N, C-alpha and C positions, 0 to 999 in steps of 0.2 A: 838539348840544353841540360846542364847539370846544375842543380841547386845546392849551394853550400850554406848550411846554417851553423854559424860560429857561436861559441860560448864567450869569446873574448874579442874586444874591439881590436887589440893589437894583432890578433890572428887575422881578422878580416882585412885590416890595413895592409898586412904583409901580402895577402893574396891579391888584393886590388892593385898593389904596386907592381905586380908581375903582369897584370892584364893590359891588353891594348883596347883602344876604342871604348873606354869606360863611360857610362852615363848612369845617373842615379835617380831613382824614383822613391818618394816617401809615401808610405801607405800605413795608416793607423799608427803613426809614430815610429815606424820601422823604416830604415833606409836600405833599399834593395839596389845594389850596384851590379849592372850588367857589363860584361866585357869578354874578351877572347883571350884564352891562354892555350898555347900550343895547338892552335886551330880548333879548340873546343870552346863553345859558348857557355859561359858561366853566369849565374846570378848569385851574389854573395850578400848575406844579411846576418846581423847579430840579433838573436832572438830575445835576450834578457834571461834572467834566472828563473827556473822553475818550470813545472810541467804545463801550466796554463799558458804562459808566455810562449813556450816552445810549440805547443799545439796550435795556438793562434797563428804563429809565424809560419808553420808548415802548411796550414790551411790556405793562407793568403798566397804563399809561394806557389803551391800547386794550382790553385784556381787562376791566378793571374799570369803565371809564367809557363805552366805546363812542362815541368822538367821531366826528363826520362829517368832520372836518378836523383835522389836527395842524399847528401852526405852531411852528417852532423859531426863536428869535431870540437875538441876542447880539452879540458883536464878532468881527472877523476881521482877518487881515493881507492887505494888497494883494499880488497876484501880477502886477500890470500897472500901468504908468503911467497907465492910463485912470482909475484911482481913487486917491484919496488920503485922508488922515485926515479923518474926519467925514462922508465920503460913505457912501451906503447901497447895498448890493448885494442885490437881490431875486433869489433863485435861480430859474433855469429848469430846471436839472438839478443833481444832486450826483454826486460820484465819490469813491471811497475810494482816494486817491492812493498809500497805502502798502500796498495789497493787491498781492502780488507772487508769482505762480506762473509767471513768465516761463520759468523753467527747464523747465517741463513743457509749454510751448507756448502758454500763455495770454498775452493782452495785459496790460501793466501796468494795474492797477486793476480788472481783470475779476473778477467774483464768480461762482462756479459754484453752480448749483442742480441738483436732480435732473432738471429738465426743460430745462436750457439754461444759458446764461451771460449776465450783464448787466454792461455797463461803466458806463452812466449810469442813475441813478434819476431819472425825470422828475418834476418838481414839478407840482402842479396848475396848469394854465394860467390858469383863471379867478381863482383866489386870487392867483397871481403878478401878474396884470394889475391887479387891484384894489388890492393892496398897493403896487404901483408908483405908481398914481394917487394914493393917499393920501400916500405919501412925497414925491411931487413938490410937495406943498403945504407942506412943511417949509422954513422960511426958511433961506437960505444953506447948502443941502444939495443936493448932486448925487446923483441916484438913477439907477442903471442895473440892467438885468436881465442875468443871465449865469450861467455855471457856477460852482458852489462846490465846492471840493475839501476833503476831510476826512482826517485821519490822526492817529495817536497819537504825534505829535511836534510840538513848538512850533518852527516853522521861522523863524529870524531871518536866515539867510544869504541874501543877495540872489541869488546864483547858483542856489541850490536853488529859490528861489521862481520865478525865471524859467524853470527847467527844468520845473516843474509847469505853469506857464502854457503853455509850448511843447508839452508832451506832451498836455495835456487841454483847452487853451483856457479854463482857469478864470481868473476875475478875483480870487477871494479864497480864502484857506485858513483853516480852523479845525479843531476836533477832535470835532465831534458831528453836524453836519447830515446827512452821508451815511449814518451809522449809523442815524439816525432814518428817513431815506429808505429804507434797506434793510428795516427792520422794517415800515414802512408799505407797501412794495411786496409783501412776503410776506403781509401781513394785508389787502391791497386797501383801504387807507384813504388818501384824498388827503392830501398834505402840502405845506407851503410852508416856505421858509427865508428869514429876514430878518436881514441882518448889517450892522452899522455898522463901518466901517474904523477900526481902532485904531492901525495902524502901516503906513507905506507902504514902498516899495522903498529909501528912504534911511534906514530904520530909526528915524529921529526919536528919538535918544537923550535929547533934552531934554524930550520929552513926559511930562507927569505922568499915568501910566496910570490911577491911581485917580480923578483928576479927570475924565479922559476917559470912564471907565466911567459916571460919573454923567451926563455930557452925552449919551452914547450911549443910556443908559436912558431919558432924557427923549424922545429921538427915537423909539425903538422902542415905548415906551408910547403916544406920540401916534399912531403908525402902527396899533397894535392897536385903540386907541379909534376911530380913523377907519374902520378896516376893519369893525368891528362895526356901525357906522352905515350902511355901504354895502351890507350884505347883508340 
């Protein structure tokens, strides 16, 4: 089974519409929909905004459905001129950019565990490569693999975005992926992150975000559909 944690309801709805034999279970206010797509069993859920919502969702998903892979998808902001609106970033690693125990000697972003510390949570390489290959087939869409940074703050300031890029080498920032990676690391479950860029370093104040979310959902739904065909 593959677990799909979505950032947007429109994205979840698009994936559910492709599935067969769907049935839904509600747990702790979240709706988990199981179904079959291209012969692969999926469970699809919208986690809500932020790292705590994402971590709670990932924990319930893993405990109750035992997925062999968790994929988080949605939108993200660009941290580098390498990517712009409409491009896709497939994660190689995730990092919690707002984790800060620097005053006690840790590195910015470093997470402490009983047996050591982790700065980056590695995405599953095989899933990352396959998702990239599928996304490269999407028309008029640039796809790159790279680090994705997560934090409990929506960052619009160009200087702050560039600082995160400089500090972590990240190409995109959002608010859930690294928290899901954190939980998957603890539970020893492979994970992947797929993000469509919704706003670039120039902030794009004229962009209709709601319209973009629909376009982004089409791309990520296409990617998940293609991914399930490739495995």
